[in-house]
C-alpha positions in Angstrom: 5.8 -11.3 4.7 4.6 -9.1 1.9 4.0 -10.6 -1.6 2.1 -9.5 -5.0 2.6 -6.0 -4.8 0.8 -4.1 -7.8 0.7 -0.4 -8.3 -0.7 2.4 -10.6 0.0 6.2 -10.8 -3.0 8.4 -11.0 -3.1 11.5 -13.4 -2.4 13.7 -10.3 0.8 11.8 -9.6 -0.5 9.9 -6.5 1.1 6.3 -6.7 -1.2 3.5 -5.2 0.5 0.3 -4.2 -1.6 -2.8 -3.1 -0.3 -6.0 -1.6 -1.0 -8.8 0.7 0.4 -8.9 4.1 0.9 -12.1 6.5 -1.1 -14.2 4.3 -1.3 -17.1 6.8 -1.5 -14.8 10.1 -3.1 -11.5 9.8 -4.5 -12.2 6.2 -4.6 -8.5 5.3 -4.8 -6.8 1.9 -3.1 -3.3 2.4 -2.5 -0.5 0.2 -0.1 2.7 0.6 -0.2 6.0 -1.3 2.5 8.4 -1.9 3.9 10.8 -4.7 7.3 10.5 -6.5 8.3 13.3 -4.5 7.8 11.6 -1.2 9.9 8.7 -2.5 12.6 11.0 -3.6 12.7 12.8 -0.4 12.7 9.5 1.6 9.9 10.9 3.9 6.3 12.4 3.5 6.2 15.8 1.9 2.9 15.6 0.2 -0.6 15.2 1.5 -1.0 12.0 -0.7 1.4 9.9 1.8 -0.5 7.1 3.8 1.5 4.0 4.5 -1.0 1.5 5.4 -4.5 1.7 4.4 -6.4 -1.8 5.1 -8.4 -2.6 2.2 -9.7 -6.4 3.3 -8.8 -8.8 6.0 -9.7 -12.4 5.6 -11.7 -14.2 8.3 -11.5 -17.8 7.3 -9.0 -20.7 7.5 -7.1 -22.2 4.7 
């Protein structure tokens, strides 16, 4: 599942949301970027839209 989302909006309006995904399986930290216009349209309408940017992936065992 997904947990611990956090986000910020840049001066240019781009939203950056970071979250962890599948903590015990894939162990990934992911980020998505979009604008308020993308969210309101329910689809990508800006060049800022990127739904899944991998920031990190853990390789160790818990």
